[in-house]
C-alpha positions in Angstrom: 148.8 27.8 116.7 150.9 27.4 113.6 152.1 24.6 111.2 155.7 23.6 111.4 156.2 24.6 107.7 155.4 28.3 108.4 158.7 30.0 107.9 159.8 33.6 107.4 160.3 34.6 103.7 162.7 37.6 103.4 161.5 38.2 99.8 157.9 38.8 100.9 158.7 40.9 104.0 158.2 44.3 102.4 154.8 43.5 101.1 151.6 44.6 102.9 149.7 41.5 104.0 146.4 43.3 103.4 147.2 43.7 99.7 148.1 40.0 99.2 144.8 38.2 99.9 145.1 36.1 96.7 148.7 35.0 97.6 148.6 31.2 97.8 151.1 31.3 100.7 148.4 32.8 102.9 146.0 30.0 102.1 145.5 27.0 104.4 148.3 24.6 103.6 147.6 21.9 106.2 144.9 20.5 108.4 145.8 20.6 112.1 144.0 19.3 115.1 142.5 22.2 117.0 144.1 22.8 120.4 141.2 23.7 122.7 140.9 23.6 126.5 137.3 24.6 127.0 135.8 26.1 123.9 136.3 27.2 120.3 134.5 29.4 117.8 132.4 27.0 115.8 132.2 29.4 112.9 135.9 30.0 112.8 136.6 27.7 109.8 133.9 29.3 107.7 135.8 32.5 107.3 136.6 32.4 103.6 138.8 35.5 103.9 141.2 33.9 106.3 144.4 32.9 104.5 146.5 32.7 107.6 147.6 29.1 107.0 146.0 27.6 110.1 142.5 26.9 111.3 141.0 30.0 113.1 140.4 28.3 116.4 140.3 30.0 119.8 141.7 28.2 122.8 140.8 29.4 126.3 142.1 28.4 129.7 139.7 26.6 132.1 140.0 28.3 135.5 138.8 25.1 137.1 141.9 23.3 135.9 143.8 23.9 139.1 146.4 21.2 138.3 147.0 22.7 134.8 146.8 19.3 133.3 144.8 20.7 130.4 147.7 22.8 129.4 149.9 19.7 129.2 147.3 17.9 127.1 147.1 20.9 124.8 150.9 20.8 124.4 150.8 17.1 123.5 148.1 17.6 120.9 150.1 20.4 119.4 153.3 18.3 119.4 151.4 15.4 117.7 150.0 17.8 115.0 153.5 19.1 114.2 155.1 15.7 114.1 152.4 14.5 111.7 153.4 17.2 109.3 157.2 17.1 109.9 158.4 14.1 112.0 161.9 15.7 112.4 160.7 19.2 113.2 161.6 19.3 116.9 164.9 17.4 116.4 165.9 19.9 113.8 165.1 23.0 115.7 166.8 21.6 118.8 170.1 21.8 117.0 170.1 25.5 116.3 168.0 28.7 116.0 168.4 31.0 113.0 165.6 33.6 113.2 165.8 36.6 110.9 163.5 38.7 113.0 163.7 40.2 116.5 160.3 41.2 117.8 160.1 43.8 120.7 156.5 44.0 121.8 154.2 44.5 124.8 153.7 41.8 127.5 149.9 42.1 127.0 148.4 38.6 126.8 146.4 39.7 123.7 149.5 40.5 121.6 151.6 37.3 121.2 154.2 37.8 118.4 154.2 34.4 116.7 150.5 34.1 116.5 150.0 37.6 115.2 152.2 37.0 112.1 151.6 33.2 112.0 155.2 32.1 112.2 156.3 28.9 113.9 159.0 28.1 116.6 162.5 29.2 115.6 161.3 32.0 113.3 161.2 35.0 115.7 163.4 36.0 118.6 161.2 37.8 121.1 161.5 40.4 123.9 158.4 41.7 125.6 157.8 44.2 128.4 155.1 46.6 129.6 154.2 48.9 126.6 157.2 47.8 124.4 159.5 50.4 125.8 163.2 50.5 124.8 165.5 52.8 126.7 169.3 53.1 127.0 169.4 51.8 130.6 167.4 48.6 130.3 170.1 45.9 130.3 167.6 43.2 129.8 166.3 44.6 126.5 169.8 45.7 125.4 171.1 42.2 126.1 168.4 40.7 123.9 169.2 43.2 121.1 172.9 42.4 121.3 172.4 38.6 121.2 169.9 39.0 118.3 172.1 41.3 116.2 175.6 39.9 117.0 175.0 36.2 117.5 171.8 35.3 115.7 172.5 37.9 112.9 168.8 39.0 112.6 168.0 41.1 109.6 164.9 42.9 110.9 164.0 44.4 114.3 160.3 45.1 114.7 159.0 47.2 117.6 155.3 46.6 117.7 153.0 48.5 119.9 149.3 47.9 120.2 146.2 50.0 120.6 144.2 49.6 123.8 147.5 49.3 125.6 147.0 49.6 129.4 150.6 50.8 129.9 150.2 53.7 127.4 146.8 54.6 128.9 148.2 54.6 132.4 151.1 56.8 131.3 148.6 59.2 129.7 146.8 59.6 133.0 147.8 61.1 136.3 147.1 58.2 138.7 149.9 56.6 140.7 150.3 52.8 140.4 153.5 52.2 142.4 156.8 50.9 141.1 155.6 50.7 137.5 155.3 54.5 137.5 159.0 54.7 137.0 158.7 52.6 133.9 155.8 54.5 132.5 157.8 57.7 132.8 159.4 56.7 129.5 156.1 57.1 127.8 155.3 60.3 129.6 158.5 61.7 128.1 157.3 60.6 124.6 154.1 62.6 125.3 156.2 65.7 126.4 158.3 65.5 123.2 155.1 65.4 121.0 152.8 67.5 123.3 151.7 70.0 120.6 150.9 67.3 118.1 149.0 65.2 120.6 147.0 68.1 122.0 145.9 69.2 118.6 143.8 66.0 118.3 140.1 66.4 119.1 139.6 63.8 121.8 141.3 61.6 124.4 140.9 58.4 122.6 142.6 59.7 119.5 145.4 61.1 121.6 146.0 57.8 123.3 146.0 55.9 120.0 148.5 58.4 118.6 150.6 58.0 121.7 150.7 54.2 121.1 152.2 54.9 117.7 154.7 57.6 118.9 155.8 55.3 121.7 156.5 52.5 119.2 158.5 54.8 117.0 160.4 56.3 119.9 161.4 52.8 121.0 162.4 51.9 117.5 164.6 55.0 117.4 166.2 54.0 120.7 167.0 50.6 119.1 168.8 52.5 116.4 170.6 54.8 118.8 172.3 51.8 120.5 175.9 51.1 119.8 174.8 47.5 119.0 172.8 48.5 115.9 175.2 51.4 115.0 178.1 49.0 114.9 176.2 46.5 112.8 175.5 49.2 110.2 179.2 50.4 110.4 180.2 46.8 109.6 178.0 46.7 106.6 175.3 44.5 108.1 171.9 44.5 106.4 169.6 45.4 109.3 166.3 47.2 109.2 164.4 48.6 112.2 160.6 48.9 111.9 157.8 50.4 114.0 154.4 48.7 113.8 151.1 48.8 115.7 148.6 46.0 116.3 144.9 46.7 116.5 143.3 44.3 119.0 139.9 45.2 117.9 140.3 43.8 114.3 143.4 41.6 114.7 145.4 43.4 112.1 149.0 44.5 112.4 149.9 47.8 110.6 153.2 49.3 109.5 153.7 52.8 110.9 155.4 55.3 108.6 158.8 54.6 110.0 161.6 52.2 109.2 165.4 52.7 109.1 168.3 50.7 107.7 171.2 53.1 108.3 172.1 56.0 110.6 171.9 58.7 108.0 168.4 59.8 109.0 169.1 59.8 112.7 170.0 63.0 114.6 173.8 63.5 114.4 174.1 63.4 118.2 173.2 59.7 118.1 175.9 58.8 115.6 178.7 56.6 116.9 
């Protein structure tokens, strides 16, 4: 959930959220009606360290709601809470979208882009697939990137992996899963390229966590290798590509040591 007034601020993008706990923009700015289907954490609002701008409630789907009416009720409560804050919010965003961010993440239900960074509708253009893979032959992903860069004129592309990723863990193993094995091959290639670095780690858990990071960086590099991003840079566009990782176990998103805003640091073979 998020308040309608939660918007992306380009001036604060480079800051590390963990170092800004006293920043007033992280503090709760509005009181919203919790959107709950079956239960919520009764102690959620007692967390004095939460400056996310919304109540820390947890909504869960009721498996007995076979008609899915609970979801529609949830939607109406959410709409009413937004309208109370900004009566024209939906009418305004219906006219256009002007996101400054493209998020490429995993389809995992535990890693929803808007909730992780607490931004509202219209703030992030999103593409998700199994294990946040970007490759040169995926026309779906490339079409999203092209639309985001050339039409929406985004200024940042974030590739965000996450620890405890089932896709990465499956790629690390040797079991067959069917059609998806062809997709996971992309991650196996990442392992091959960094085999020595990965196998120097002491245990399997550390190797899989590192593979999550390397996979996110590899996908971010592939974003940069595309002619879409190359042409944007050639035309003088301000566009930065970032690699991040989300830790489900503590809820925190972390910057990986990789971001690029031009092609000078890329291997020459990928220059267009």
